[in-house]
N, C-alpha and C positions, 0 to 999 in steps of 0.2 A: 841294399842295391847300390852298386857303383857303376858309373859310366865314365869312360875315358874316350875322348874323340880328338882326332887330328884331321884338319881339313885336307881333303884329297888323299888321305892315307887310310882312313877307316875308323871304326868305332868298336870299342870293347865294352861289353856289358858283363858285370859280375853280379850274380844273384846268390846270396848265401842264405839258405833256409835251414835254420837249426831245428829240424824236425826229428822226432824219435819214431822209429818204426813201430807200428802196432804189432804186437806179438800175441796172438790168440792162444797158441799152444805152448809157448815157452821153448820149443825146440827149433823153431824156424830160423832164428838168428844163428844158432850153432850149426844147423844143417847148411845154411848159406855160406857161413864162414869156412866150413870144411870143404864145400864144393868149390869155392873161390880159391882156396889153397891148392886143391888138387889140380884145378885148371892152370893156375899160375906155374906150378911145378912142371906140368906136362908141356906147357908152351915154351918154357925157358930153354935156351941154347939151340933153338931151331933156326934154320936159314931159309929165307924166303925171297922170292923175286916179285916185286911190285911193278906192274905195267900200268902206268897212269899218266896221261898227258897234262892234267890239270895240276899245277904246282901246289895250290892250296889243299886239294884233296890228297895229294901225295904226302904233303907235310903232316896232315892230320893222321893219316894211316901210319906214317913212320913213327910219330910220337906215341900213338896208341900201342903199336907193336913193340917198340923199344922199351916201353914201360913194362912189358912182360918179358924182357930180356931176349927178344927175338932179333936176330941179325937180319937186316933187310937191305937188299940191293934195289935200286930204282931204275927202271927203263922208262923213257919219256914217250915212247910209242910202241906199237905192237912189233914192228920190225926190230927195234933195238932190244925188245924183250926176247924175241926168237934168237937173235944173235948172242945175247948174254947167256941164254940157256945152252945154245950150241957150243959156245966156247968154254962152258963150265965142265968140270969133271962129272962123269955120271954119278948121281946120288948127291951132288953138291947142294942142290936145293931140295928142301922138304915139301915146298908148296909154292904155287904161283897164284898171285892175286891179280886178276886181269880185268881192267876196265874194258867195256865193250866199244864205246865210241871214242876212237883215237885216230889221229892222222897217220899217214903212210900205210899202216896195216892195222885194221880194226881188231878187236879182241876175238871175234869169231874166227877170222882168217889166221891170226897169230896162233890160236889154240889148235886149229887144224894143222898148221905147219909144224907145230911141236909134236902133235900126236903122230905125224907121218915120219918122224925122224927114225933112223935105224939105230936106236939105243933103247935098252929096256926101260930106263926110267922115264922116257918120253911117253910111254903108254900108261905108266902107273902113277906118275906124280899128280897129286890133287891140284886141279886148276879151278879156282873159285871166281865166278863173275862178280864184278863190283860195278854197279850202275844205278842211276836214279830211275831207270826204266823198269818198272815192276809189273808190266803187263805179262799175262800168261804166255802169249806168243813169243815174247823175248826170252822168257825162262825156258821154253821148249827149244828155241833156236840155240840157246846156250848149251843145253844138254846135247842137242844134235851135233854141235860143233866139237863136243868132247869135254865140256866143262862138267865138273862134279857137283858144284853147289853154286849158291847165289847169295850175295850180300847186297842189300839195297843201300843207296845213299839218300840222305846223309847217313853217315855211319853211326850206328848206335854201338858204343863200346862193348856192352855185355853181349850183344848179338854177334859182333865180330869175333870176340874171344870164344864164345860157345861154338860158333860155326867152324872156326879154325881148329879148335880142340877136337870137335867131332870128326872132322876129316883127317886130322893127324892120327887119331885113334884107329880109323879104318885102314889107314896106310900100313 
């Protein structure tokens, strides 16, 4: 366990646990490795738009997705996200990751604005909600706004990758 701390800057904890996965059947590790490879290959070379007002959350999402060779554009609020989508060529983005609580235009309204646009990809592009609010009514409101899926924060990398993979496959 390592701790690095700078006054008024923050603290970084590094925990290294040298554990070996228990493998009851002998095939689990091979299956997981094959699944990971398939997901990595499927995610590579896609282009996404991230609408997120929190710099730290945006940085984390960018690092996680760039690790999978995904090109990511960042919009700092819902209105900027709608503008970036409008000014892009049809089909330019493969997916939109949309925070729900943002200034200027929240994720619900930004999604509705994108879905109302007169271009075919506006109705078909997967839009995934990204929020710490995991209440059922928020999930339902996201669906009603036109979002296709839901990722809760804090972001769990495996869940992010699997959810993005699943919705790209549907597309």
